[in-house]
LOLO-254222 format. One record per residue (C-alpha): residue in three letters; x, z, y. Coordinates in steps of 0.2 Angstrom, whole numbers. Each point is the difference from the previous one (the first is absolute). Example, Ala and Ser with C-alpha at 12.3 -4.5 7.8 and 13.67 -1.06 7.14 Angstrom:
# residues 2
 resn    c1    c3    c2
  ALA    62    39   -22
  SER     6    -3    17
***
This chain:
# residues 356
 resn    c1    c3    c2
  MET   371   683   527
  SER    14   -12    -6
  LEU     6    -1   -18
  ALA    19    -2    -4
  GLN     1   -19    -4
  GLN    -7    -4   -17
  PHE    -1   -16   -11
  GLY   -18     1    -5
  SER    -5   -16    13
  ASP     7    -9    12
  ASN   -17     3     8
  TYR     7    18     3
  ALA    14    -5    14
  GLY    -5     1    19
  ILE    -1   -14    11
  CYS    16   -10     3
  PRO     8     1    20
  GLU    -5   -19     3
  ALA   -19     1    -5
  TRP    -1    17     9
  ALA     7    -7    17
  ALA   -11   -14    -1
  MET   -15    11    -1
  GLN     6    11    14
  GLU     3   -17    10
  ALA   -18    -5    -4
  ASN    -7    14     5
  GLN     0    -4    19
  GLY   -15    -1     9
  HIS   -15   -11    -5
  ALA     0   -15   -12
  PRO   -14   -11    -7
  ALA    -8     6   -17
  TYR    -3    -8   -16
  GLY    16   -10    -2
  ASP    -2    -9    17
  ASP    17     8     8
  ALA    17    -5     2
  TRP     6    11   -14
  THR   -10    -8   -13
  THR     4   -17     6
  ALA    19     4     1
  ALA     0     7   -18
  ALA    -9   -16    -7
  ASP    13   -11     9
  ALA    14    11    -7
  PHE    -6    -5   -17
  ARG    -2   -17     3
  ALA    19     0     5
  LEU     5    11   -14
  PHE    -8   -12   -13
  GLU     4   -17    10
  THR   -18    -6    -1
  ASP   -16     1     8
  CYS   -10    12   -10
  GLU   -14    11     4
  VAL     3    19     0
  PHE   -12    14     0
  PHE     3    19     0
  THR    -8    13   -11
  PHE     2    19    -1
  ASN     7    -1   -20
  GLY     5    -8   -14
  THR   -17     1    -9
  ALA    -9    -8    13
  ALA    14   -14     2
  ASN    -1    -4   -19
  SER   -18     1    -2
  LEU    -5   -10    15
  ALA    12   -14    -3
  LEU    -6    -1   -18
  ALA   -19     0     6
  SER     5   -15    11
  LEU     7   -10   -13
  CYS   -15     4   -13
  GLN   -17    -1    -3
  SER    -9    13   -12
  PHE     0   -11   -15
  HIS    20    -3     2
  SER    14    10    -8
  VAL    17     5     7
  ILE    15     0   -14
  CYS    12    12     1
  SER    12    13    -9
  GLU    -9    13   -10
  ILE    11    13    12
  ALA    -4    -8    16
  HIS    -5    11    15
  ILE   -16    -8     1
  GLU    -4     6   -18
  THR     7    16    -2
  ASP    -1     7    18
  GLU   -14    -8    11
  CYS   -15     8    -7
  GLY    -9   -15    -3
  ALA     0    -6    20
  PRO     5   -17    -6
  GLU   -14    -2   -11
  PHE   -11     9    12
  PHE     5   -10    16
  SER    -2   -17   -10
  ASN   -16     5    -6
  GLY     5     1   -18
  SER    16   -12    -3
  LYS     7     4   -15
  LEU    19     5    -2
  ILE     6   -10   -16
  LEU    15    12    -7
  VAL    16    -9    -6
  PRO    13    10   -10
  ALA    17    -1    11
  ARG    17     4    -4
  ASN     7    12    12
  GLY   -15    -1    12
  LYS     2   -20     2
  LEU   -11   -13    -5
  ASP     8   -16    -6
  ALA    -6   -18     3
  ALA    -4    -3   -19
  GLY   -11    16     0
  VAL    -9    -6    15
  ARG    -3   -17    -6
  ALA    -7     8   -17
  ALA   -11    12     9
  ALA    -8   -14    11
  THR    -4   -12   -13
  ARG    -6    12   -15
  ARG   -17    -4     5
  ASP   -10   -12    12
  ASP   -17     3    -6
  LEU   -13     7    14
  HIS    -3    16   -12
  PHE    18     6     8
  PRO     5     4    16
  LYS     9   -15     8
  PRO    19     4     4
  ARG     2    -4    19
  VAL    16    11     6
  VAL    16     6    -8
  SER     5    17     8
  ILE    19     4    -2
  THR     8    16     6
  GLN    17     0     9
  ALA     8    12    -4
  THR   -10     4   -15
  GLU    -5    17    -5
  ASN    14     1   -10
  GLY    13    -3    14
  THR     4   -17    -7
  LEU    -1   -17    10
  TYR    -6   -16    -2
  ARG    15   -13     2
  LEU    -3   -15    12
  ALA     0   -10   -15
  GLU   -12    10   -10
  ILE   -12     0    15
  ALA     1   -19     3
  ALA    -2    -2   -18
  ILE   -18     9     1
  GLY    -2    -9    16
  ASP     0   -16    -9
  VAL   -11     5   -13
  CYS   -14     7    12
  ARG     2   -17    10
  SER    -2   -11   -16
  LEU   -15    11    -5
  GLY    -9     1    17
  LEU     4    19     2
  HIS     6    11    15
  LEU    14    10     0
  HIS    -1    18     7
  MET    15    12     2
  ASP    -3    18     3
  GLY    16     5    10
  ALA    -1    18     3
  ARG    20     1    -3
  PHE     2   -19     5
  ALA    14     7    13
  ASN     9     6   -15
  ALA    -3   -15    -9
  CYS     9   -11    13
  ALA    14    12     3
  ASN     5     0   -19
  LEU    -2   -19    -1
  ASN     7    -4    16
  CYS   -10   -14     3
  THR   -12    -5    16
  PRO   -19     6    -1
  ALA    -3   -18     0
  GLU     8    -4   -16
  MET    -8    14    -9
  THR   -18    -4     6
  TRP    -7   -17     5
  ARG    15   -10    -4
  ALA    -1     6   -19
  GLY   -19    -3     1
  VAL    -9    16     6
  ASP   -14    -2     8
  VAL    -4    17     7
  LEU    11    15     3
  CYS    -5    18     2
  PHE    16     7     9
  GLY     3    19    -1
  GLY     4    10    16
  THR    -5    18    -6
  LYS    14     1   -13
  ASN    14    -7    12
  GLY    -1    13    15
  MET   -16    -3     7
  ALA   -16    13     1
  ILE   -12   -12    -5
  GLY    -3   -19    -1
  GLU     1   -15   -10
  ALA     0   -18     4
  VAL   -10   -13    -9
  VAL     9   -17     2
  PHE    -9   -16    -5
  PHE    12   -15     0
  ARG   -14   -11    -3
  LYS   -10     3    14
  GLU   -16    -8    -7
  LEU    -2    15   -12
  ALA     1    14    15
  ARG   -18    -9     5
  ASP   -12    15     5
  PHE    14    12    -5
  GLU    -3    11    16
  PHE   -17     2    -6
  ARG     5     7   -16
  CYS    12    12     9
  LYS   -15     6    12
  GLN   -12     2   -14
  ALA    12    11   -11
  GLY     5    11    16
  GLN    16    -7     2
  LEU    -1    -7    17
  ALA    10    12    12
  SER    -9     3    17
  LYS    17     6     6
  MET     9   -15    -9
  ARG    15     1    10
  PHE     6    16    -9
  LEU    -2    -8   -17
  ALA    10   -16     5
  ALA    14     8    13
  PRO     9     9   -15
  TRP     2   -19    -6
  VAL     7    -7    15
  GLY    13    15     0
  VAL     4    -2   -18
  LEU     2   -20    -1
  GLN    12     2    16
  ASP    18    -1    -5
  ASP    -4     0   -18
  ALA    -3    19     0
  TRP   -12    -4   -15
  LEU    13    -7   -11
  ARG    13    13     5
  HIS   -11    15    -5
  ALA    -5   -11   -16
  ARG    20    -2    -4
  HIS     2    21     3
  ALA   -14     4   -12
  ASN     7   -13   -14
  ALA    18     7     2
  CYS    -7    18    -1
  ALA    -8    -4   -17
  ARG    16    -9    -7
  ARG    10    16     5
  LEU   -12    10   -10
  ALA     1   -11   -16
  GLN    18    -1     1
  ALA     1    19     2
  LEU   -10     3   -16
  GLU    10   -14   -11
  GLY     5     9   -15
  VAL   -11    15     1
  SER    -5     3   -19
  GLY   -17     2    -4
  ILE    -6   -11    13
  ARG    -5   -17     1
  GLN    -3   -15    14
  LEU   -16    -8    -4
  PHE     3   -15    13
  PRO    13    -9    10
  VAL     2     8    17
  GLU    -5   -16    10
  ALA    -8     8    15
  ASN    -2    18     7
  GLY    -7     9   -17
  VAL    10     7   -15
  PHE   -11     3   -16
  ILE     8    13   -12
  ASP    -6     5   -17
  PHE     2    18    -1
  PRO    -6    13   -14
  PRO   -15     8     6
  ASP     8    18     2
  ALA    13    -7    11
  LEU   -12    -6    12
  ALA    -9    16     0
  ALA    18     7     5
  LEU     3   -12    12
  ARG   -17     4     8
  ALA     5    19     0
  ARG    15    -4    10
  GLY   -12    -8    14
  TRP     0   -18    -3
  ARG   -14   -10     2
  PHE    -3   -17   -10
  TYR   -13   -10    -8
  THR    -2    -2   -20
  PHE   -15   -13     0
  ILE     8   -15     9
  GLY     5   -15   -10
  GLU     2     2   -20
  GLY     5    19     0
  GLY    13    10     4
  ALA     5     8    17
  ARG     1   -11    15
  PHE    12     4    15
  MET    -4    -8    16
  CYS    12    -2    15
  ALA    -5    -2    17
  TRP     6    -8    18
  ASP     6    18     4
  THR     7     7   -17
  GLU    15     8     3
  PRO    16    -1   -13
  GLU     1    17    -2
  ARG   -17     3    -6
  VAL     4   -14   -12
  ASP    14     9    -5
  ALA    -8    17    -3
  LEU   -13    -8   -10
  ALA    11    -9   -11
  ALA    10    17    -1
  ASP   -16    11    -5
  ILE    -4   -15   -14
  ARG    18     3    -7
  ALA    -3    17     1
  VAL   -17     1    -8
  MET     6   -11   -14
  ALA    16    10    -4
  GLU    -9    16    -1
  ARG   -13    -9   -13
  SER    16    -6    -9
  ALA     6    17    -1
  THR   -16     6    -7
  PRO    -3    -5   -18
  ALA   -17     5    -1
  LEU    -5   -11    14
  VAL     9   -15    -7
  ALA    -7     2   -18
  GLY   -17     2     8
  ALA     0   -18    11
***
């Protein structure tokens, strides 16, 4: 049974038409297995065209595998990865980066609005250089962050400069990379390898695909033996064409970017509709497809009682509302209306306000 459109996660959404059509087209007759098919070749070539460079491209089932295997390929067990204290690889990967790297440590750095800065990266990387401490090897940034904020190109480039000066690799967790490109109105190349990013995990699931992430190595030597990591980790799809074909569909005619722009616009619509509502507070700038709002606990319960689904454990608190490629503006308006109604009812009940 399907739900009415919700805002708990962009993972709630179904498959976009372009991905669905490509899978249907790929489902004709037989094709070689394990990535030796024309669809996988076409998808990899589409990424090379998109990023304007000869990169190595691999396909995994999900973001946990993409991030964890990418980081493991850059680290040995005695290395460390510098990341934000609320980075997805720290808070929501169940220790997978450490597991697949045989123990590489995550070095957590306080971050403003979820973002690292060049000075913080340098301080974390140079704090110790003795052999009793795991040697910094990688910096990982999330674009968009867990707070829905974005690194500007200059910020990425500054971190990239620090990485090069200290001999570190730069990894980008791009689960919502499309939403970041849509907001910043930049090319994928400008936001990655031209700014110093070595490896990108490009998210497809949150932007209209059923499953599938792409691991893109801009420095091809870093991809050595990566296919063996994928096989060992259970990420080599036997019928790879069905993992790769949706990418062909969404990368054609900028469908990936069009869907991300729509999701971003719906998030802005929600934020604007809630401006001036007494008793709530927007926690972070709305720069991608998420809106973070601080509510009184009883208001959250009242919203859930009205049937709305959302998360309250993402980022630094409050409630997170995510828009997707297929979000209907009418549902955005309905959510905003219920939030206004809940807060108005709360204001009219002195006991609730006093107990906040």
